[in-house]
N, C-alpha and C positions, 0 to 999 in steps of 0.2 A: 735379208728381207724381215725376218722376225725382229731383229733390233730396230729397223726402221718404223714398223708398225707399233713397237713398244714406245718408242721415243714421240711418235706421233699421238698415242694415247695419253702419254704423260702431260705433253704440251697441251693438248686439247683441254684435259680435266684442269689442269692449271689456269688456262685461260678462262674457262666456264667458271672457276671458283672466283678468280678475280673480278670477272664481270658480276657475279651474284653478289660478291661482297660490296661492291660498288653500289650496286642497287640497295642493297640493306642499309648502307651509310646514307644515301639519300633519304631513304624513308626516315630514318631515324632524324635527319636534319629537318624534314617536314614536319614531323611529329612535335618536335621542339620549337618550330614556328607556330605551330596549331596550339599548342599549350600555353605559350605566351600571349597569344591574342592576334599574331600577325598572321592573319587566315589567307591574304592575298599572295603571300611568299609561300605558304604552305600549299595552296591551291596549284601554284604553278608547277611545282616539283610533283605533286600528285598527278598532275595531267602528264607531265613527262614520263613518269613511271608507269602510268596506265597506257600511254600511246606504245611504250616498250613491251609491256605485258598486259595485253588488254584480257588475257585469260585468268590473270591473278585477282581473286575476289577481295583479298585484302586492299590493293590499290583502288579497285573499283568503289567500295565501300567508303573509303577515307576520301576520296575525291567528291563524292557525292555528299558526304557529311559537311565539307567546307563549302560546297556551292549552296547547301541548305542553310547553313550558319552566316554565310554571306547575303542570304536572301536572293541568290541568283537562281530563281526557281526555273527559269527556261533551260538554263544550262543543265540543271538537275534533270528536267523532264527529257531532254535529249538525250542526256548521258544512259538514263534507265530504258527508254525506248530502244536505244542501240543496243542494250544488253539482251532486252525481250526479243529481238530479230535473232539473236544467237541462241538463246535459252528460253524458248516460249513457254516451257512447262515449269519454270521455275518460280512458285507461287510467291515466294519473298520479293521478287521484283514487281509484282503487281501491288504487293503492301506497300513497297517503298513509293511506288508512283502515285498511288492513291494519297499516301501521306503528303507528298510534295503539293499536289493539287489542292488537298485540303488547307495547307499553309498558305498556298496562294489566294484563297478564300473562295475556291471554286467547288463547295461541297457536291454539288450535283455530279460534277465530272468525277470527283474523287470516289463517290459511290458507285458510279458507272464501272471505274477502273477496278475498285475491290470486287464488284460481281462479275467482271468479265471471266476470269479463269473457271468459274463454275458452270459457265456455257460449253466449254469444251474439254474440260479435265474430267476424268473418272471420278464419281463420286466419292468423297473420301472426308470423313468428319473431322479428321486433323487440319485439313485445309481451311476448314471454317474457323478452327480456333486461330490458326496462323494469321489469316486477315482479321479477324476480330481483335487480336492483340494489337496490330497496327491501329485500328480504329480507336481502341481505349487509351493508347499511346497519345494520341491527337484529341482524347476527350470527346470523341464521337460516340457518346454512349448509346444514343438510340441506334445508330447503325451496327454497332457491336451486339447490342441485344439481339437484333433482327438476324445476325450473323450466327450467333449461339443458338437461336431458336432453330433455325435452319439446319443446323450442325446436328443438334439434338434430335430431330426428326429422323436423320438416317444412322445415328449412332446406336450400338448395341450397349454402350456404357452412357446411360442416361445421367448417372450421378455426377459425372465430372462437368457435364454441361449445366445441370441444375446448380451446382456450386458456384460456375461462372456467372449464371443469370442471376442467381440470388445476391451475388456481391454487387452486381452493377444496378440491381433494382435498389439495393440499400443506399447505395451512392446517390441514386437520382430520387431517393426518398419514396420509392414506390414500395412500402413496406408490405402492403397486402398481397402483391406480386412474389415479392421474396419469401414471404410466409409460404407461399404455395409451393415454391420450388423446394423450400426446406422440408415441407411434408412429403413431397415426392421422393426426396431421398430418404426419409425415414420408411416410407412405403416400400421401397426397393432394398434398403439395408437398415434394420433397426439397431444395429451396431454402430452406426453414425450418430446415436443420441447426443453423446458428448460434445462432439463437433458442432453437430446442428444447434445444441443448446447455447453453448459458448458464442456462437454467431448472432443468434437471435437475441439473447440477453445485451449484447454490445449495442443494439439498437434500442433496447428497452426505455433508455432516458431520453430518448429524442422524441420531439413533439408529436403525438398522435401515432406512434409506432405501436405500443401496446393495444390501442383501442382497436386496430384494424387486424393485428396478428392473433389475439385470442379467438376471435370467430372463426378465422381460417382453421386453426389447430382444433377447435371443437368439433368442426365437421369432419374431420379425420379420425375421431375416437373410434377405436376399434379394439374389442375385447380380445383379440388374438394378438394384438400388437401393442404391449404395454408400454412401448417407447412413447407413443403420443400422450399417454396418462401421466406419465414422468414429466414430459415435456409442459404439458397443460398445468399440471399442479405447480411447477416452478414459476410459470407465467402468472398464475392467480396469485403466487406469494409476491412476485414483484408488482403486482397491480393493487397490493394490498387486500386482496380479497382471500381472507385468511379461512372462511368456513368452506368455501368451495375446495380450496386446497386440502382442506382436512378430509372432506368427503373423497377427494380423489385418492389420498393416501390410504384411507379404510379400503377403498375399492380395490386398491393395488395390493394391500396386504392380504384381502380376502382370495384375490386370484392366486397368489403365490404361496399362501399358507405359511406366512413368516412369522406370525405371532406378534404383530406390532413392531417390526424392525423398520419399516418405512415410516410408521407414525413417530417412533422413536428418533429417527434422523430428522424429522420435520421439526419435533420438539426442541431438538438440540439445535437446529438452525435459528428456530425463532428465540431461544434463549441468547445464541451469541449475537443476534441482531437487536438485542434488548427489547423484544417483545414478551416482557415476563408474563403479563395477565394471560396471554394466550397460549404461551408455552406451559404455564401452570395448568391450564384446562385439558392441553392436549396430553401432558404427563398423566393427568388423571384419568383421561379418557383409556390411556393404554392400561392402567390398573384396573379399570372397569371390564373392558372388553377381552382382555388377555390374561386373566388371573394365574394361568399356569406359565405364562411366558418366563423362559430365563432372564428377560429384560426388567422384570418387575422390581429387584432390588435398585437398578439404575434409574429406572422410572420414578421410584418413590423418592430417590435422592434428588432427581431433577426437579420434582414436585417441589420439595422442601427448598431447595436451592432458589426456585422461581418466587416461591413465598418471601424467602430472605430478600431477594433482590427487589421485590415490590416494597418491602419493608424499609430496605436501606435508602430508596427513592424518597420515601416519606420521611425518614430520619434527615437525610441531606437537605430536604427544604427546611429544617428546623434548627440546622447549625451553620455558622457563618463559614463556609467552605472557602469563600474568597479572601479570607484572612490566612497569611502565611503560618500563624501560631493562634490557636483557641483553645480554651479549656474543655475538658470533657463535660458533656452534658448528658445528665442521667435522664435516660429515655424509657419510658414504661407505656405501653398500650396492649390491647388484647392482641394486636397482630404480633408482638414478641412472644407471647405465651404459645400461639397458634404454630409459630416458626419452630420455636424450641421442642414443642410437642411432635412435629413432623420429623425433625432430626432424631429425636430421642426414638421414635418408632423404628427408622431405619437402622439406628444404633443397636436396638433391641432384638429386632428380627433377624439381622443378617451379622451377628457377631463374628469378629474375626475376619471380616472382609474388608476391601479398600472403602467400600460404600459407607461401612460403619465407622471407620476410622475418619473418614472425611465429615461424616456427620457430627462425630464428637468434635472435631476441629472447630467447624462452624459453630457449635454452641458455645464452645470456649469464647471465640471471638466476639459474640454476642454478648456474653457476661461480661468480657472486659470492655469493650468499646462503646456500647449501648448502655449498659447498666452500671459499669464501673465497679463491677464485683469481682475483684482481682483474685481473691482466694478462691472463689468457685471456679474462675476461668482457669487457673492453675490445675485445679483436680482434673479438669477434662483434658487438658494438654498432657499431663502426666499419665492419664490412661492411655493415651495412643503410644506413649514413649515406653511404658511398662509393657504392653501388650505386642507391639509390632515395631521394633527396633527399624525395621527394613521397609516399613510402609512408605509411600509417597507422601504421606500426609505428616511423617516424623520431622523432616527439616522445618516445616513450617511450625510445628509444635514447639520446637527448640527456640524458634525466631520470636515467636509471641511469649514464651517464658522468659527470653532475654529482654523484650520490651517492658514486660511487667517488672523485672527486676531493674531495669534502669529507670523506670516510672517511680520505683520504690527507693531509688538511691542507692542500689546495691550493685556496685560496679564489679565485685568479684563474682557475684552470681550471674551477672549479665554476661561476663567474658566466658564463664563456664559453659554457658547455653550456646553462645554464638561459636565457641571453639568447636563443641561437639559437630556442627554442621560441616566446617572447614575441613575435618579429618575424614570424612566419609567419602568413599570412591562411588558408593551407589547413588549418592545425590547429584542432582542436576546441577551443571556448571553455574548457571545462573545464579541458583540459589547459594551456591557455595560463595560466589563473589559477593553477593548481597550481605551474606555473613561476614565476610572478611572487611568490607566497609564498615559493617556496624561494629565489628571488634577494634578496628582502626581508631574508630571515634572512642571506643572505650579506653584503649591504649592512651590515646591523646588527653582524656579527662584525667588519667592517672599520671600524666606527666611523661609517660614513656614515648616520646616523639620518635625516636629512632625505629622502634618496633611498629608504630603507626605507619611510618613511611614506606617501611619493607612490605608492609601488607597492601598499601595503596598501589605501590610499583608492581606488584603481582596481578592486581586488577586490570591495571593499565596496559598489560601485555595484550589485552584485547579490547581495543576502544569501541568495538561495536556492542560490548556487553551493556546490559541495562545500568549497571553501577558505574560505568566509566565515567560519566559527566560530574557525578557527585565526587567520585574518587579524585578526579582532576581538580576540581575546585579546592578540596581539601589539601591535596598534595601541594599546589601552588602557594596556599595560604601559609603551610607548614614551612615550604622552603624559602619564601620571600621573607618571612618573619624568624628565621632560625637565630638571626644576631639580637632579637629583642625577647629574651626568655621571660622576662617579668611580665610583659604585656600579654605574650602567647598563653601563659598559663592562667593569667586572669580572664582572657578570652575563654579558655577551655571550661574554667569554672561557671561563666556565664552560660556557655551552651549546654552544659550538664545540667544547671538549674532549669534552662528552658525545655529541655527534654522531660524534666520532671513537673512541667506545666507551673512552676514556680516562677511567674513572669517578673513580678516585682522586684525578688531578689536577682533574677538575672538582670533586669534593667540598671540595678545599681551597678554591677560589674561593668556592663556595657558602657554605661555613662563614664566611668573612670578612664576608660580607652579613648572614647569620643572626644573627650575634653582635652585630650593630650595631642597636641598637633605634631609631635615627635614620632608619633605610632605608625605614621605612613599608611601602608595598605591596611593594617589593624584598625586605623582611625576610620577608614572608609567603610568598613564591614561592620564594625562596632555601631557607627552612627546609623547604619540602616536597621540594625538589629535592635538598638534602643528605640527606635520608632516603632519597630514591629511589636515589641513588648508592651508599649504603651497601647497599642492598636488591640492588643489581646486582652488588655485589661479594660476595653472600651472607654479609654481615655481619649476621646476623638480630638479635642481641642489641641491637647498636648502633643499628639501624634502627628496632627497636621503641621503643627509647627516645626517639628523635627523632621518630617519628611520635606518641607520646603526649604529647610535648610540645607539638605543634601542636594535638592535640585540646584539650588543657589550655586553650589560648589561645581556644576557643571562637569567638564572633563576631568577634574581634579579628583572627582568621586566616581569611581567605575559603577557605582549602583545608582546614578542620578536617574537613569531611564526607569528602574525598577521604583524608585521612590515617585515619580511622577505617575507612573501607571497605579500605584496604590493609592495615591491622593484622588485619582479619579475613581478608584473602586470605594474608597471612603465615602465620597460624594454620592455615589450611586446607591450603595448598598447599607452604609451605615447612617448617613444623614437624609438621603432621598432627595437630594438637590440634583436633578437630571441635566439641568441646563449647565451647571457648575461642572458636573462630571464631562460633559461633552466638551466643554472648554479645556479641561485637563487633558482628555485623550487627543484632542486636536494639536494641544501645545506639544504632546508626546511625539505626534506624527512629524511635526516642523521642527523640533529640536534634536530628535534621535531616529532619523529616517533609518538608520540600520539596526535599531533595536530588535530584539527577540521578541519584543512585546508589541510589536506593529500591528500583525494580524489580529491578535486579541482585541487591540484598541479598535481596530476598524469595525470588527463585528460588533463590538459594544456600542460604537456610535449609531451603526444602523439599527441597532435593537432600540436604542433610546430614542431615536428619531421617529421610529414607527410608534413606539409608545406615545410620545408627545402629540403627534399627528392624530 
C-alpha cells in the first residue's frame, strides 16, 4: 500500500513538473515573438497560457501588454475588468484599466476609473501614489497632481508627496507651485536643504523660474530655520543679486557666530565663478568685520588673489593671447604695485604658513610674466624652496624656475628644477606629470630622444591626465621621425629657440625643414611653426602667405585646419577685417567639419556678425 502511494506521488510530481516545464517553454517562445515584434503570435500564446492559469499574474500582465501594443484596447479593457471581478481590491488593476482608457483617448473615463478605488477602499496614501504613477506614465500630469495632493492630505509623511508634487510642477513649468512644495519640505525637515537646493537650481536657467521662485522663498524666511536663509542666498547668487546674497551670509554668520565662515565660502565661490571684483569686496569685508577670525590669513590671501585676477584680466586685454606664440610684454601700472603689496602683506604677517608661501609664489610669477624681471622672480621662488620644501607651492616654484632657466637657454638648470618635482612623492601626480612632460622636452632639446620617449610613455599610462594630449603629440612626432635624425634635431633646435622667444632664429630652423619635401611629418609641423613664428614677429603678410600654403596642402598637411583657423584670427584680431575673418571661419566649417576648431569658429562667427550688425 505504502509503495503504491509512493509511486503515485512520484508520477504525479513528474507529471506536474513536465506540465510546468511545458508552460515555461511556451512563455519563453511568446517572449521571443514579442521581442522580435511579432505581437500577434505572442498574444495568441499568452492567451492560451492565461486561460490555462488565470491566477498567474505574469501571464496576465504579458497578455495585457501585447493587447496595448497591438492597440487592441477593447480586449485589454475586457481582460482587466475580468481580473477586477476576481480581485476587486487590487489597486494596480484600476491603474492599468485607467491607462488603457487614456490610450483610447477617453480621458474622462480614465479619470473616473483612477478615482473609483478611493470610493470603497480604506483611505491609504500609498494607493494615491500608485495610481498617480500610472497617470504620470501616461503623461496625465494634471490628474497625477490631483492624486498627489489628495494623498498628501491624508498622509503623515508630507515630504514624500511634496517631492512628487514639486517634480510634476517643475515638469509642467509651474515653478511657483514647485517652490511652495520645496519650502514645505524645508519647513518639515531643514536637513533636506542640499536636496531641495539641487532640485530648485536645476530649474534656475529655465525662463521665468527664478523670478517666481525667489519671492516664495523670501516669504518663508525664518530666524529659527536657517535652511531658508542658505537657500535664498544661493538663489540671489544665481540671480546675480550679489549684494542681497552678501547680506544673507552676514546674517547667517551672526546667527551661527561663525566669524565669517559663510562669508568666506561665498567669497571663495565668487572667485571660482570669475566674479573677482565682488569676491575682492567680500574678502575685504571679512577682514573688517571679523578681525579676530582664524580665517583672516585666507581672507587676505583671497583678497590679494582677487586683485591679481582683476590685474590679469586687464593684462590679458593688452597681450595677443590669440597668437600661439608672442613675446613678453613689460607691463607696469599702479595695479601691479597694489597686488604685490597685498601679497607682501600676507607673506610678512603669516610667515611659515601656506598662505605666505602661495603669496611669495604669486609675486614671483608677476615679476616673471608681467614685468620680465627674471632675477627678482627667482629670488621669490627660491625663498619658498629654502623655507618649505614640503609646501604645496614648492612644486610650482620649481616649475617656474625651470621656465626661467629654459627662457634663459640654460637646459641643465631647467632639467635640474623639473627633475626635483618628478622625484617627490608628496607632490600632486598631475604636477609630477606636467614636470615630466617639460623634462621630456628638455631631453629632446639635448638630443636625448630615448629618455624623452621614456618620460612621455610614463605620462601616457593615464590618458586622462592634463599633460596626456601634449605628451601624445610629442611622442607621435618622435616615433614617426626616428629615422630622420638630422631633421628631428633641427626641429628640436627650433622648438628650443621658440621657448626662448627667439622667434626669428627659430623661423630659420623651421624653414629649412619646411622647404624639404622629404621631411614628411616634420615638413607639416615645421610649415605651421614657421608661419606661427612670423605671426609672433607681427609679419602678417608673410604669415598669411605661409598659412595659405599649408591650407592649400589640404589633407597632405594634418595642420591645414589649424592654419585656416589662425588665418581667420589674423584677419579678426591682427588686421581688423571682420568680413574676411568670417569668410575664413566659414571655409573652415565647410572644408574641415571634423576639426577641433569647429566650435570656436562658430562662436567667433556669431560674435563677428553681432558686431557687424
